[in-house]
N, C-alpha and C positions, 0 to 999 in steps of 0.2 A: 701232850695229850689233848689239850684244849683245841689245838690247831687240827688234830686228827678228827676230833668230834665235829668240828665245824665243817671240814671237808665232806665227811659222811652225810651231814645234814643237808648240805648243798646238793650232793649227788641224789639223795632221796627226794629232795624237793623237785629237782629237774625231772626225775623219773616219774613222780606223781603227776606233774604238769603234763609230761609227755603222754602218760597213760590216759589222763583226763581228756586230752586233745584227741587221742585215738578213739576213746569211748564216745566222745561227742560226735566225732566224724562218723563212727559206726552207726550211732543213733540217727544222725541226719540221713545217712545213706539208706538205713533201714526204713525211715519215714518216707523218703522219696520212692523207695522200692515198693512200699505198701500202697502209696498213692498211684503208682503206675499200674499196680496189679488190678485195682478196681476201676473199670471203665465208667465213664459218665452214662447215667441211665438214659436210654432213648427208646421210647415206646411209640411205634407207628400208629397213628390214629387218623385214618383216611376216610373218604366218603363212604366206602363200602362198610367199614367198621362202624361208622356212625349210623348208617342205615339199619344195620343189624341190631344195634343198641335200641333204636326206637321201635323195632318190631317186638323186642322183649319188654319195653317200657313205654307203651303207647300213650299214657297219660301226660307224657312230657313232650309229645311230638310238636306242640306249638312253638317250642324253642329251636326246632331243628335247623331252620335257615340261619339263625344267629350263631348257632354252635358250629355249623359247617364253615361259615365265613371265618370264625375265630381260629379254628384249627388249621385252616388253609393258610391264614396269616402267620401262624406259628410253625409253618413248614411241616404240618401233619405230625407233630410230636406233642407229648403230654404237657400239661400246664401246672399240675398240682403235686406231682411226685418227683422225688429225686432219690439218690442212693440211700438216704437215711429214712425214707418213707414219705409221709405227707408233709408238705412244706408249711411253715408257720402261717403263711398268708391264708391257707385253707382253713386252719384252725380258727383264725380270726373270723372268717366267713361263717363257719358253723356256729360260733358263739353269738354272732350277730343274728343269725337265723333263730337260735334258741331264745334270743332276747326280744323277739318280735312282740311278745306279750306286753313288753314295756312301751311299745308303740301303739297299743290298742289293737293288735292284730293277732290272729291265731297262727302258730307255727305248725302247719299241717301239710308239709311236703308230701306229695302223692306216694312216694316210696320211702317213707320215714324209716321203715324197718330195714331198708338197705343202706341208707345214709348214716344212721346213728352208729352202727358198729365200726364204721371207718374212724370215728373220732372218740367215741365214749368207751370203747374196749370192754364193754359189758358182755359183748358177744363177738364171735369170730367174724371178721369180714370175709365173706365167701365170694366176693366179686373179684374178677380178674383185675390186673393192674389197669388195663385199658378201660374196662367198665367202671372202675373206681374213679378214674380221672374224668370220664364222661358224666358220671353221676354227680360229682362235685361241681362240674361246669353247669349242669342243669340246675343244681341248687342255687348257684350264683344268679342265674337269670330268673329263677323263681323268686328269690329274695328281692331283686331289682323290681320285678313286677309288683310285688306286695307293697313295698315302700313307696311306689309311684302311684298307687291307687288303682281303682278299677278302670278298665279301658274306656276310651272316649265314646264308643258306641253305647256302652252301658250308661254313662253319665247323661248322654243325650236322651236315652229312654227315661231317665229320671228328671227330664226337663231342665237340665243344667246346661246353659248355653254360654256361660262365661268362658273366656279364652283358657284353654287347658295348658297345663305344664306339659311340654313334649317329652316323651321318653325316647332318648337317643341311645339305642342299644350299641351303636358303634362306639360311643364314648365309653360305655361300660365295658365293651370288649377290649378297648385300649387299656382300660384300668386293669383288667386281668393280665393282659399281655405284659404290661410294664410293672406288674406287682405293686400297684399303687395301694394306698391305705383304704380299706373299706370303712367308711365313716360318714355319718350324716350330721356330725356335730358342727360343721361350718354353717352358720346361720343362713348364708346366702343360698344354700342349696334348696331350702324350702320356704314357703310362705311363713313369715315370722310368727303368725298366730298359732301355727302348728306346734312350735316349741313351748309356747305358753300353755296351750291346752294339754300338752304332754306332761308338763309339771303339775297341772291341776289333776290329771288322771292319777298320777302317783300319790298325790295328797289324798284324794278321795278313796283310793284303794287302801291306804293306811287306815283311814276312818273305818272302812269296811272290815278290815282285819281285826279291829278293836271292837267289832260288834255293831257298827253303824249307829243308828239312833232309834230310840223306841217310838212307837206310835203314840201321839198325843191324844188323850182321851177327854172327851167333853160330854156334858149332859145332853140328853136328847133334845131339850128345849133351848140349847145354847144359841144365842144370837150375837153377843158381843162381850168384850171385856174392855174396861176402861181404867184410867188412872185411879188407884185407890182400891180397886176390887181385890178380894182375897179368896183364892180357891186353889185346889191342888193342881189344876190345869196350868196355872201360872208357873209353878215350879218346873213342870214338864217342858213348857215353852222355853223357859230360861236355860234349861239343860241343852235343849235342841239347838238354840242359837249359839251357845258356847262352843259346841262341837265344831261348827263350821266357821267360827271366828266372828260372827256377827255381834257377839258379846265378848268382851275381853276377859271378863271374870264371871264366875258363877257363885253368888252368895246363897243360892238355894232357897231364897225367900219365895213364899207363895203370895206375896203382895205385889200387885202391879204398880211398879214405881216408874219414875222418869227414865231410869237406866234401861229398863225393859222396853219401854215405848221407843226409846232411841234405837235399841237393837232391832226392833220390829221395822222401824223406818229404814234402817240400813238394809235389812233383808228385802223389804219392798223394792227399794231402788235397784237391787241386783237380781230381781225376778220379774221385772216388767210390770210391777204393780204401782198404782198411784199412792204415794205416801199419805197415811191417815194417822190420826192420834188414838185410834181404837183398834182392837184385835177382832177380826171378823172370821166367820166360817171359811172364807176363801183363803185366809192366811193359814188356818189350820190344815186345810187340804193341801196347800203347797208344802208346808212344813213336813207333812206326812208322806210325801213322795219318797220311796225307799232310796237309800244310797246306791243300790244296784241299778236303779233306773237312771239316776243322775250319771253314773259311770257310763251307761250305754249312750246317753246323750252326748257326753264328752267324746266318746269313741266315734260316734257318727260325724261329729263336727271336725274331728281330726282327719277323717277320711275326706271330707269336703276340702279341707286345707291342702290335701295332697293334689287336688285338681287345679289349684290356683297357681298360675305362673308367678313366681316371686318377683319378676321384673315389674309387675303391675304396681306394686307399692313403692317403687323407686321413682315414679313420676313426680315432677315438681308440683303439679296441681291436678287434682281429680276429685270427683264426687263419688261417694259410696252410699248406697242405701241398703240397709239390712231389713228385709221384709218382716221377720218375726219381732224385731225390736221396734218397728214403726218409727225409724229415725233415719235422717239424712245427715251426712257429714261432708263438709268441704275440707279437703286436706290440701295444705299449701306448705311447701318446704318441709314436709314430713311432720307437720304439726296440725292440730285441728283448728281451722280458722273460723268455722261456722257450724252450728248444729241446728236442726229443725225437726220437729215432729212431722210425721207424714201419715197419710191414709193410703192403704194399698188395696189391691183387688180382693173382693170377697172370695170365698172358697169356690164358687161357681164361675168366677171370672178372675182366676189367679193372675197376679202380676208375674210377668215372665222373668226368669233368672238369666240375665244376659248383659251385654255391654254395648255402648255406642259412643259416638263422639258428638258432644253438644256443639252446635255451630250457630244457632240463632236464638234470640230472645224476642218473643212477640208480645207487644203491649196492646191492651184493649183488643184481645183476639176474638174472632168469630169462633163458634164451635160447630164444626162440621159433624152432624149427628151420624153415627155409624148406622149402616143398613139394618143391623140386628135390632137396634133400639127403635128405629123408625117402624119396624115390623111389630115389635113386641109392646111398645109403649105409645108412640105418636099416632099411628093409624087407628088403634082402638080409641085413643083419646079424641081424635077428630070425628070418629063415628058417633061419639056420645055428645060432643060439643063442637058446633060449627065455628066457634071463636077460639078454639083450643090453641091454634098457632099464634094468634095475636096476644093471647093472655100469657103465653110462655115466651114471648119475644122471639118467636121463630119465623122463618120465611123460607119459601121454596127458592132453590138456587140451582138452575140447570138440571132439574130432575131430582135433586137431592134436597135435604133440609139442613138449614144452618141456623144457629142462634146468634142474634145480633150482639155486638159488644155492649158491655155495661156491668154494673155491680152484681146483677143477678145472673150473669152468664155462668154456665156450668163450669167454665174454665177460669172463672174469676177475672182478674184484671191483668194477668200475665201468664205466659206459658214458656217453657224452656224446651227447645227441640233438639233431638239427637236422632236423625233419620234411621229408621229400622223397619224391618218387615213386619214387626209385631204391632206397629202403630202405637207404641208406648211413649209417653213423654211426661215431664213434670209440669204441674200447673197449680195455680191458685184455685180457690173454691169459695163460694158464698156460704157454704155449710161449715162455719167455723166451730160450731159446738162439737163436731165429731172429734176434734183434736183433744178434747178433754176426757175422752173415753180411754179405758185401758186397752181394749181390743179395737184396733182401728182398721179392720178389713171390711171396707164398705164400697169401694169404687168398682167400676166396670173393668179395671185392669191397669189404668194409668196411676201415677203416683201424685197425690195431692199434697202440696207443701204447706205446712202451717205458717211459715214465715217467708212468703214469696217475695215481698217487697225487699226485705233485708237480704235475701239471697241475690236478687238482682243487683242491689247496691254493692254487695261483696264481689260479685263476678265482674262488675264494671269499674272497679277501683282503678284498674290499669289505664282507663280512658278518661283523661281530665275533662273531656267535653261532656261526658255523661254524669252530670252532677245529680245529687239527690233530688233537687228541685225539678230537673229535667225528667228524671225517671218517674217522679210522682205525676207530673203533667201528662206524660205518655200513658201512664196506667189509667188515668181518669179522662182521657181525651174523648172516649166514645167512638174512636175511629182507629181501626187496626193499623199498627206500624211495626216494621221489622227492624231489628238490630242484628247485624252479623258480627259475631265475635272475631276479634283480630287473631286469636289463637284458639283453636278447638280444644275443648276440655273433655277428657275421658269421663264416662259415667259408668259405674259398675253397680248393678243391682244383684245382690247376693241373698243367700238364705242360710243363716247361722242361728241355731237355737241355743248354742253355748258359745260364749265369747269372753275373752279376758281383756279388760279395758286397759288404757294406758297407765292407770294407777295400780295395775296388778290385781284388780278385783275380778273374780269369776262371776259372770252373769248368765242366768238361764232365762229363756223366753219361751212362750207358748208355741207349740208346733202348729201354727194356724192352718197350714195346708196338709197336715198329717204326712209329712215326708220322712220323718225319722224312722218309723217302724219298718218301712220297706227297705231302707238303707241298712239298718241293723240286721235285718233278716238276711240280706245279701252278704254282709260281712261275716256273719256267723255260719252260714251254710257253705262257704267256700272251703 
């Protein structure tokens, strides 16, 4: 009996295995059959279909050439749809678009009511498959345009002449075609300051969500607060500084102690103010700027960062001047090698935002007086005083006027040349007291350097023959002499009213040329 049961068990086992094999075979055949039944989705999207699309959606026509080229490259077939519907790559794009607010931009696609139902399923997508694919493609180019910043024609109208980051639509087209990842997280894609300001934007928006900060109230006759003073205003200042991290803790005391003074000095350093040991009305005015305004300033400067070619900061040696900060930096091997205060052009004679290549240093320079100054200042002076030229150390030179070398020369004892059509250069000045002021917009447009001797020494370190003694002698020779740099040095003159420094501190500077408001208006009206 045991043998009989064993034989039955074996037969049943083989039968089960055989049945399973047959079932698996049938399942596999059924799967293959179903795969064969559903053909690959293929939607023809040719030039005539694209032309018809733009007749219906004219607000997107600026992308037509790029879209035509892209579909032609893809053999006039769809890019974003398959048998299962919208591909995951398209959903990633839409999420990036919806997240533009995190980049300080508005997500206002011209046909938002058409694009949203494709992804959000809150309403039925009434577009044809062809128009659905075309709408997503236009969303892609819209997104690219937004994250790349306003066009070069617009930035030029805003007097921004620094080298622009080029928008290569062909590269983006290839990205779609190859289904590459839509991401701006790789730091090399943008000017590094952009990412730092984006982090600051998120932090300040969190402050705004929590209610921002209250307006600090002072008495009508308020003049100053000093160490030891006790008044309710002190507690308000303490709370305000704590919110932005200028004070690490808030003991809620109404007494002005050393901790509070230290916090105010930190605040001053990060807002373009000269550190003092007292609290003045100017401090209260700065502290009372609403968080919403600070956010707008950050957004404006994020936009400026979009215009900067990230390749610029990869140079081994270059000079950068930030006009609102009134400072010059020499960057060498990605580190700050030298810093100097500067004086820039007044509002009527704005220093131009541009770049050049420094090639010469001129010691004991002549100053060739611009025709505008001859007309507005020198000729009226000569009319009143026949000895005007001699008293100002000026002379006629081939029909023009120039100032002789010397310590009283308007260019001081040295100038740094980077040829440009704006006739802008860096130079020394006899008016040293101007560098002690907070607002240093006083020049006719050129950039006056607070530490010109030190800058010359730093730039000429690479040349052993140009010792400090030789540089000093050339600066005081009373006779003009030129030195040609062995390697030209890029000079970038920019305009940033918000900037995160290398220690991670967010700094705000006065908008000396009133450029922020027009830029914010441009960004919010789009």
